[in-house]
N, C-alpha and C positions, 0 to 999 in steps of 0.2 A: 145426304143420307145421315140418319141419326141412329144411335144404338137403341135397340128395343128394350134393353135392360136399364140403362142409366140415363139415356137421352142425350148423351154427349155427341158432338159432331166430329170428334177426333177419331175418324174412321180411316184406317190405312190398309193397304194391300201388301202382304208379305211376298217373299220370293216364290212361294208355291201358289200364288194367286188366291190365297184365302183372304177374305176381307174381315177384319176384326177391329174392335174398339180398343184404342190405346189407353183409354181411361180405366175400363174395368176388365178388359181381356175377353169379353164375349165375342164369339165368332158370329159375325152377321151373315156371311155367305161363305160356303165352303165349295171349292172346286174339286170335283171328282175326276181323277184321271182314269181313263179306261184302257 
């Protein structure tokens, strides 16, 4: 998976299961809790 903004492969998942780029901070995928 690569960041759509900067193209970095430094993608991580935080404790809320949001997937974001470590390089630029763009949220790649956001988990919505119902």
